[in-house]
N, C-alpha and C positions, 0 to 999 in steps of 0.2 A: 581625080587624084586617088590613088590606090591607098586603102587603109586596112590594116589587119588589127582586129579587136580581139583580145584575149579575155578570158574569164576563168573562173574556177580556182584560182589560188587561195591559200589560207594556211592555217596552222592545223596540225594533226599530230597525233601521238605515234610513236614508232609502232610499226605493223599495221597502221591504218591505210586508207585509200583516198585518192583525190582523182577527179577527172578535169583536165584543162581543155578548154574550147578556144578555137581561133576561128574567126570568120573574116572573109575578105569582102571589101565593097569597093566600087568604083573601078573594077578591072574588067575592061571590054574584051580581054583575051583570056586564054586558058593557061592554067599552070601545069608544069610537068612534074614538079616534086613539091611535097609539102613536108616540112621537118620541124622538130623541136630542138632547141638548144638550152643550155643552162650556163649560169655564169655565177661565180662567188667572188667575194671581194679580193682583189689582188690576183685574179686568175683569169685566163683567157676563156672565152666563151667556147663550150664544148658541145658537140653534137650528141644529142641523147637518142633520137630516132628519126628515121626518114622514111617516107612512103612515096613511091613513084606512080605515075599514071598508068604504068603497066602492072601495077599491083604488087610490087616488090618492096618489102619492108626490111630495114636493116636497123640494128640497135647497137648502142655501146655495150661493151662487155659487162659493165657495172650494173646495167638495168635489164639484161636479158632475163626473160622468164618472169619479171616483176612488172614490167610496163608494156603496154600495148598501144600502138598507134593505128589510128584509122583515119580515112579521108573520103570526102565526097567531092570529087573534081567538078561535078556539074553545079553543085550549090556553093563550091569553094569554101569549104570548111574542113576543119581537121580536129581530132580530139586526141588526147593523150591520157589514157587510163594508167594511174600509177597505183599498184598494189605493194603490200609489204613494205611500206616506206621506212627508210632508215634515216638516221640524223645526217648522214652524209649526202643524202639527197636534197638538203636544205640549199636553196639557191633561188635566183631569179630565172624563171623560164620564159623563153622567147619562142615564138613561132616564126618561121621562115618559109615563104612561098616563093618558087622560082619558075621562071620561064626558061628558054633557052639562052636568053641574053641579059635577063635583070632578075634581081631577087629583091624582096621586100621583108620587112620586119615588123613584128608586133611590138607593143610598148613595153612588154614584160610584166609578168605576174609573179609574185612572191610566194614560195612555198617554204614553210617552216616545219620541220619535223623535230618535235621536242616533247619530253615528257614533263 
């Protein structure tokens, strides 16, 4: 059974930084993409950043220049470095790892940006 386990969420003041981690276990296959999404109450889950096995990264406009995604496809782990955090970055963050036919979600980790 494939599981994605996230860590690194928490509370931080505006302007601060956090790094989220996500590691997969129980996956006998390779992933093609690793991504991070976030969701706030009453809203749909939105893509924050995605990293492909070809080394291509994409970001939501709202986080460009502040967040950086990295991934190790051999060890099946991903990280999201979040800098210059703003109150509007407050959300539950989810990692998502995908093959060509399936995708898997982490359990979510809360990030709260508040003074």
